N, C-alpha and C positions, 0 to 999 in steps of 0.2 A: 568562958561564957557558954551557958547552955542554950541550944537552939530549940525553940518550942516546936513540937510536932504540929501539923496542920490543925488537928482537932482542938488544940489549946489556943489557937489564934482567933481573932475576931474579924468578921467581915467589915470592910470599910467602904464608904460610898465611893463610887467611881464617877468620873466626870464624863458627861456625854461627849462623844467624839474622841475619847481616850484611845490609846493603842491597845488592841488585844494581844494576848500572849502569842509569840511565834511558836512554830513547831518544836523547837529545841526547849523553850521554856515550858511548854505544855508537857513534853516528855519528862522533864525534870520533876514537875509536880505530880505527874501520873504515878511515879514510883511509890508515893505515899497512899495512893488509892488504887491498888492493882486490880480490883474487881470492876472498876469503872472503865468503860470503853470510850476512847476518843474517836469521834466521828471522822470520816474521811474529810479532809480539808481542815481538820482541827478546830472547828468552830464551836463544838459542843461536846459534853461528856454525858454518858448515860449508864444506867444500871437497872436491871430487872431484879426485884426482890420477890421471893416466893413464900407463900403462906399456905396453911392447910385449908383456908376457906376465905370467903369474902369478908367476914367480920374481922379476921386477922389482918387482911390487907388494909381495911378501913382504919383499924386501930393504929396501924403503923403510919398511914397517911396523915392521920390527925397529929401524931407525934412530930412528923416531918413539918407539918403546917405550923405548929407551935414553935419549933426550932427556927423555921424560916422567918417568922415574925420577930423572934429575938434577935436574929442576925441581920434583919433588914435586907435579905437576899432570898428570892423566891424561885423555886424550881417549877418546871412544868411536870405534871403528874397525870398518869393514866391509871385508874384503878379498875381491875378486872377480878373475876372470881379467883382468889388465891394468888394474885399477883399485883404488885405496884411497880409500874415503870416510871423512873424518874430521869429527867433530862435537865441539865444545868448549862447555862450560858449567860453571859452578862449583856443584857440588852443595850446598856449605855455605851459599850465599846464595840458591839456587834460581833462578839466572839467570846473567847475564854479570858477570864481574869483569875487572879489568885483566889478571889472570893469563891469561885466555883469549886475549887479544890478544897478550900477550907470547909465549905458546907458539905461537900461529899464526904470528907473525913468524919465530920460530926454526925452525918446521917448513918454512916457505917457503924458508929458506936450505939445507935438506937436499936440495932438488931440483936 
């Protein structure tokens, strides 16, 4: 049986009050998105993407927005000149879920 990589999976709705991933589970999924940083405490993952100018950062942010809509899972984004900072966490569970790592893997493929 072939195991799909995270970028081939689909985000699924999480139940409010569900259990977030623990540190061991987050570490397991982090292996598939090595350029993403797990925050102290393990509640969020983030990555800064660099571009040559503001227009490049905005074009990327628009691609991320379209992907987020398709997946039904939305990141926090800060767009600066030549940079897009993305942070993922699952509000419904108050921390990380598999969806965060799925979306991170899909975002990585946009670059």
